[in-house]
Structures are given as C-alpha cells and as structure tokens.
C-alpha positions in Angstrom: 0.2 -0.1 -0.1 1.3 3.3 -0.9 1.2 6.3 1.4 -1.8 7.9 -0.5 -3.7 5.3 -0.4 -2.8 4.8 3.3 -4.1 8.1 3.4 -7.2 7.8 2.1 -7.9 4.9 4.7 -6.7 6.5 7.9 -9.3 9.4 6.5 -12.2 6.9 5.9 -11.7 5.1 9.2 -11.7 8.6 10.9 -14.9 9.7 9.3 -16.6 6.6 10.2 -15.2 7.0 14.1 -16.4 10.6 13.6 -20.0 9.5 12.8 -20.3 7.1 15.2 -19.4 8.4 18.4 -20.9 12.1 16.7 -18.0 14.0 17.1 -18.1 17.1 15.4 -14.7 19.3 14.2 -14.8 22.5 13.5 -13.2 23.5 10.1 -10.4 25.5 11.0 -9.6 22.5 13.0 -9.6 20.0 10.0 -7.2 23.2 8.3 -4.5 22.8 10.9 -4.7 18.6 10.3 -4.3 19.0 6.9 -1.7 21.3 7.2 0.4 19.9 9.3 -0.3 16.2 7.9 3.1 14.0 8.5 5.2 13.5 5.8 5.2 10.1 5.4 1.2 10.9 3.8 1.9 12.5 0.4 -0.1 15.7 0.0 -1.1 17.4 -3.7 -1.4 20.8 -2.1 2.0 20.5 -1.0 3.2 19.1 -4.2 1.5 21.5 -6.3 2.8 24.6 -4.3 6.5 23.0 -4.4 6.2 22.5 -8.3 4.9 25.9 -9.4 7.0 27.8 -7.0 10.1 25.6 -8.6 8.8 26.2 -11.9 8.5 29.8 -11.8 12.1 30.3 -9.7 13.7 28.2 -12.8 11.6 29.9 -15.4 12.0 33.2 -13.5 16.4 33.0 -13.4 16.8 31.5 -17.0 15.3 34.6 -18.3 16.4 36.6 -16.2 20.0 35.4 -16.9 19.7 35.7 -20.5 18.2 39.3 -21.0 21.2 40.6 -18.3 24.1 37.9 -19.5 23.4 36.0 -22.7 22.1 38.6 -24.8 24.4 41.2 -24.7 26.9 38.3 -26.5 26.7 36.9 -30.1 24.9 33.4 -30.5 26.0 30.5 -32.0 26.0 26.7 -33.3 26.5 24.5 -30.4 29.5 23.6 -29.4 31.4 22.1 -26.6 34.6 24.2 -24.4 37.1 22.8 -22.8 37.4 25.4 -19.3 39.0 22.9 -16.7 42.6 24.3 -16.6 41.4 27.6 -15.7 41.1 29.4 -12.0 43.3 26.2 -10.9 39.3 24.4 -10.8 38.1 26.7 -8.2 34.8 27.5 -10.0 34.8 23.3 -10.6 34.1 22.9 -7.0 31.9 26.5 -6.9 29.9 24.5 -9.5 29.4 21.2 -7.4 28.9 23.4 -3.8 25.9 25.1 -5.8 24.4 21.8 -6.9 25.0 19.9 -3.7 22.9 22.7 -1.6 20.3 22.8 -4.6 20.1 19.0 -3.9 19.6 19.4 -0.4 17.1 21.3 -0.9 15.5 19.5 -3.3 15.4 16.6 -1.2 13.5 18.9 1.6 10.7 20.2 -0.1 9.4 16.5 -1.6 9.8 15.0 1.8 8.1 17.6 3.2 5.6 17.1 0.4 5.3 13.3 1.3 6.9 12.1 -2.0 8.1 8.3 -1.7 11.4 8.6 0.2 13.9 7.2 -2.8 11.8 9.3 -5.0 12.8 12.6 -3.3 15.9 12.0 -2.7 16.8 11.3 -6.1 14.4 13.9 -7.8 15.0 16.6 -5.5 19.1 15.4 -5.1 19.8 15.8 -8.4 17.8 19.2 -9.3 20.9 21.0 -8.9 22.3 19.3 -12.0 19.8 19.8 -14.2 19.1 23.4 -12.8 23.2 24.1 -13.7 23.4 22.3 -17.2 20.5 24.1 -18.6 22.9 26.7 -18.1 25.5 24.9 -19.9 22.9 24.1 -22.8 22.8 28.2 -23.1 26.3 28.3 -22.9 26.8 26.0 -25.6 24.7 28.3 -27.7 27.0 31.3 -26.6 30.2 31.9 -29.4 32.0 33.3 -26.2 31.4 30.5 -24.3 30.8 26.6 -25.1 29.1 23.5 -23.2 31.6 22.2 -20.1 31.8 19.1 -19.6 33.9 19.8 -16.8 31.4 21.6 -15.4 28.4 19.6 -15.8 30.9 16.8 -14.1 31.0 18.9 -11.1 27.4 19.6 -11.0 26.8 16.0 -11.5 29.4 15.4 -8.5 27.7 17.9 -6.0 24.2 15.8 -6.4 25.4 12.8 -5.9 27.5 13.8 -2.7 23.8 15.0 -1.3 22.3 11.5 -2.8 24.6 9.6 -2.1 24.4 10.3 1.5 20.8 10.2 2.2 20.1 6.9 0.4 23.3 5.3 2.5 22.3 7.7 5.9 19.6 9.6 6.4 21.4 12.9 6.9 24.5 14.7 5.6 27.3 12.9 7.6 29.7 15.3 4.8 28.8 18.5 4.2 30.4 21.6 1.3 30.7 24.5 2.9 32.4 28.5 1.8 34.3 31.0 3.6 35.9 34.2 1.9 38.3 36.5 2.8 38.7 39.3 0.9 42.0 39.2 -1.5 44.8 41.7 -2.7 44.2 40.9 -6.7 41.2 42.6 -7.3 42.2 45.9 -7.6 44.3 44.5 -10.5 41.2 43.8 -12.7 38.4 45.1 -11.0 35.8 44.4 -13.9 36.8 40.4 -13.6 37.3 39.6 -10.1 34.7 42.5 -9.0 34.2 46.4 -7.8 32.6 45.8 -4.6 32.9 43.3 -1.7 29.7 41.4 -3.1 31.1 41.5 -6.6 34.4 40.1 -5.1 32.7 37.1 -2.9 30.9 36.1 -6.5 34.0 36.5 -8.8 37.4 36.3 -6.8 38.5 32.9 -6.7 41.2 34.2 -4.5 38.9 35.0 -1.6 36.8 32.2 -1.8 37.4 29.0 0.0 35.2 25.4 -0.3 35.2 23.0 2.7 34.5 19.3 3.3 33.1 19.3 6.3 33.1 15.9 8.2 30.6 15.9 11.4 32.5 13.3 13.2 29.7 12.2 16.3 27.5 11.0 13.4 29.8 8.0 12.1 30.3 7.1 15.8 28.1 5.0 18.4 24.6 6.7 19.8 26.3 6.6 22.8 29.3 8.4 22.1 29.2 11.9 24.4 31.7 13.4 21.5 30.2 16.6 20.7 27.4 16.3 18.0 27.7 19.7 16.2 31.7 19.4 16.6 33.5 18.8 12.6 36.4 18.6 11.2 36.8 20.3 8.3 39.2 19.9 5.0 39.5 22.8 2.2 40.7 24.2 -0.6 41.3 27.3 -2.1 44.1 28.8 -4.5 45.7 32.3 -4.5 47.7 34.7 -7.0 44.8 34.7 -10.1 43.8 37.5 -12.2 42.9 35.2 -15.2 41.4 32.2 -15.9 44.6 30.2 -17.5 47.2 32.9 -17.0 48.1 36.4 -15.3 48.0 38.8 -17.9 50.5 41.5 -17.7 50.0 44.0 -15.0 51.8 47.9 -14.9 52.1 49.5 -11.9 52.1 53.4 -11.7 56.2 53.2 -12.0 56.1 51.3 -14.9 57.2 48.0 -13.3 55.8 44.9 -14.3 54.1 42.9 -11.6 54.3 39.1 -11.3 52.1 36.9 -8.9 52.5 33.4 -8.6 49.5 31.0 -8.9 49.1 28.1 -6.7 46.9 25.7 -4.1 46.0 25.9 -1.1 45.0 23.0 1.5 43.9 23.4 4.3 42.4 21.8 7.9 40.2 23.1 10.7 37.7 22.6 12.6 34.3 23.4 12.6 30.6 23.5 13.8 27.5 21.4 12.1 25.0 24.5 13.2 21.9 22.3 12.7 23.2 19.8 15.0 23.2 22.2 18.0 19.4 21.2 19.9 17.9 24.4 21.0 13.6 25.0 21.3 14.1 28.3 19.9 12.2 27.7 16.2 14.3 31.4 15.4 17.6 29.4 15.9 16.9 26.9 14.1 15.8 29.3 11.2 19.5 30.7 11.5 21.2 28.1 12.0 19.8 26.2 8.8 20.1 29.9 6.7 23.3 30.3 7.3 24.5 26.6 8.1 26.6 26.6 4.5 29.3 29.1 6.0 32.6 27.5 7.4 32.9 28.6 10.9 36.1 30.5 11.6 38.6 28.3 13.6 41.8 27.6 14.0 43.2 26.2 10.7 46.5 25.1 9.4 47.5 25.9 5.9 49.6 23.8 3.2 50.9 25.2 -0.2 54.2 25.5 -1.9 55.6 27.5 0.1 55.2 25.6 3.1 52.9 24.6 5.8 51.7 27.9 7.9 48.9 28.6 10.8 45.7 30.4 11.0 44.2 32.2 14.3 40.6 32.1 12.8 40.6 30.2 9.5 38.2 31.0 6.6 
C-alpha cells in the first residue's frame, strides 16, 4: 500500500469513527490537521505549491539570465568548451557546491510533500545538476563560451554527494561549505574580479575557500559523548590569479611589471554543524539552517607550495 492509499484509509476510518461517536470537528481544526499532516503522507496541495514555486523560479531565473547576460553576446551553433584548467579548478568546486545545496533543498521540499523516500532523494537531489546543466546548454549556444564537460561533471558530483549520503545514512554527515576573505588581487582587475565586496565574493576566486566538513559524532555510536555539532573540515583554495588560464601582464604606476605566483592552498581546520545544535528556539533553528553553508572561523593549518602556516581563524 502506498502512502496516498494509506492516507485515504485513515481518512475514511476517521470519518466512520466521527459519525459513530457524533464528534464534530470545526473546519478550522481540519485545516490545521491537513496543513500539519505527516511527511509520510503524500500531499497533492503541498506538491502543487512546491512544483509551481520551482517552475516560476526556474523559468524566471533563466529568462533573467538571458536578458542580463547572454543577449549581450553573439550566438553560435552548439559547441563544447574546455575550461578545465581555468582558475586552478576553483570554479569547478563552486559548481559542485551549488548543485549540492540546490539538491539538499530539493530533497527537503519533496520530503515535506510526502513523496516516496527514494524518489524524493533522487528527484530532489539531482535538481541542482539539472538546473545548472540547463545553463551549460545556454553556454553551448554562446559564441563566447561553450558547453563545459568539466562543469557538467562538477554539477553531477555535487548532486551525487547529497544523494549518496541520503541513501546511505538519511542525513548529511559530510557537508560542502564556503568561506570568503577579501584578497589583494581584485584591485588589479576589478572588471573581472569585482569592484565591490559583494562582487568579490561571487567573482574573486582568490578569496574563496571551499570545505568538506565531516561531522565526527555521526560516524560514532549513539552513546558517544563527543559533541554532536563539532566537525573537522578539509579546505581547498587558490591564490595569485588575475586571469583564468594565466595572469595577463600588469604594469604599476612606476612602470614596473607586477608578477603573481599562482598556487593552490589546502587547509585543515575545526568547524561546527549549526544544524545539530539542540535548541527549542524556532528562530535559532531557522538562522542555523540558513547560514549552515558557511564555514565557521576556527584555528587552521594551511599547506601550499611555500610550506605550512597556521591561522588563528581559518576562513
């Protein structure tokens, strides 16, 4: 018996019981019961809300992207584009992270609708890859870019990370996180790396760091006294980049050429899974879930071609 059939049986049984015992429920009470129905019961109304919201956001964002971006560049026939060496692959990690969180939200929404567990995980979890692959197709018809196999692979990897953990553990024990610290390089190419702090966060890969945050307690027995919120995080970043594949020549005010070394950065740090902090406050729960993708500043070690260094607050 599926969840919808079970729901109908329960509803019919409840109606018989109500008639036999002359129990009169107000319409307001019935509305509340329907609104708070368990996630194990499929809700067509919730599905309609989720489906229409996703459709509007999906179509609206693509139309807006076309108006603000693609229409300003010449079109072409569909073609591929190899950008795997650009930005020391920082952009690829960003693609994976975006797919991961879209998938995480997608799974949550379908579970809220009472969709079958595996369907909710697969359909909701692959939502990020589907959405970003549509953007890749638009890139494929733009003369300035092309369909990137590397981006497509990164999108898929992010989706599979969230799907795999839900299938295996019914929770996210390893989360992708993001942090940013303003770099010194944006001033050299502000049109590419951003002129404002908000633009820097989105465009300046030198200031971005992406993390795999492992929740240790979730891998231990249920009787463990290890803090359920304490994580250990492994981070990846890159520095010295003022261009995708190479740094274009830059001459300073004294007429001297400025040269930057491009190099990768690896980090080891502590972190916190805010969603695992126990609280009765609905406001705090909302805040923790909203900012949960941000890496918590904590002591960290950095490993790069120059050696090993420590940071009091690792971003």
